[in-house]
C-alpha positions in Angstrom: 0.0 0.0 0.0 1.5 3.3 -1.1 1.1 6.5 0.9 -1.4 5.7 3.7 -2.6 8.6 5.6 -3.2 8.9 9.4 -5.7 11.4 10.7 -6.9 12.2 14.2 -10.5 13.1 14.7 -12.5 14.3 17.5 -15.8 12.4 18.3 -19.0 13.9 19.3 -18.4 13.2 23.0 -15.0 14.9 22.9 -12.7 11.9 22.7 -10.1 11.2 20.1 -9.7 8.6 17.6 -7.5 8.0 14.4 -8.2 6.6 11.2 -5.7 5.2 8.5 -6.8 5.8 4.7 -5.5 4.5 1.6 -4.7 6.7 -1.3 -8.2 6.1 -2.8 -9.6 7.5 0.6 -10.8 4.0 1.7 -10.8 3.8 5.5 -8.4 0.8 6.5 -8.4 1.3 10.2 -10.5 3.1 12.8 -9.0 3.0 16.3 -10.8 3.0 19.6 -11.4 6.2 21.2 -9.0 8.0 23.5 -9.6 10.7 26.3 -6.4 12.6 25.4 -5.2 13.5 21.8 -1.7 12.5 22.6 -2.8 9.0 23.2 -4.4 8.7 19.8 -1.1 9.9 18.4 0.8 7.3 20.3 -1.7 4.8 19.0 -0.8 5.8 15.4 3.0 5.4 16.1 2.4 2.1 17.8 0.6 0.8 14.8 3.5 2.1 12.5 6.0 0.3 14.7 4.1 -2.9 14.6 3.7 -2.7 10.7 7.4 -2.0 10.2 8.4 -5.1 12.5 5.9 -7.3 10.5 7.3 -6.0 7.2 10.9 -6.8 8.1 9.9 -10.2 9.5 8.3 -11.0 6.2 11.2 -10.0 4.3 13.6 -11.7 6.5 11.7 -15.0 6.5 11.4 -15.0 2.8 15.2 -14.3 2.3 16.0 -17.1 4.8 13.9 -19.8 3.2 14.2 -18.9 -0.4 15.7 -21.6 -2.4 18.1 -20.1 -5.0 19.2 -23.4 -6.5 
């Protein structure tokens, strides 16, 4: 997925949540709500960190088991 966009929103009850959208505007992720904006920001960074770890893990596992014979 190229260029996903993270956005923080304020709900009607004053809490914050984030969404991750694709280039075509499709919402891919909607978070739980947070009482403070910085917690929503932390949630975005946690998601990014997890995705990067999974991406590296998938690249590593493919390169380790790839048969080049």
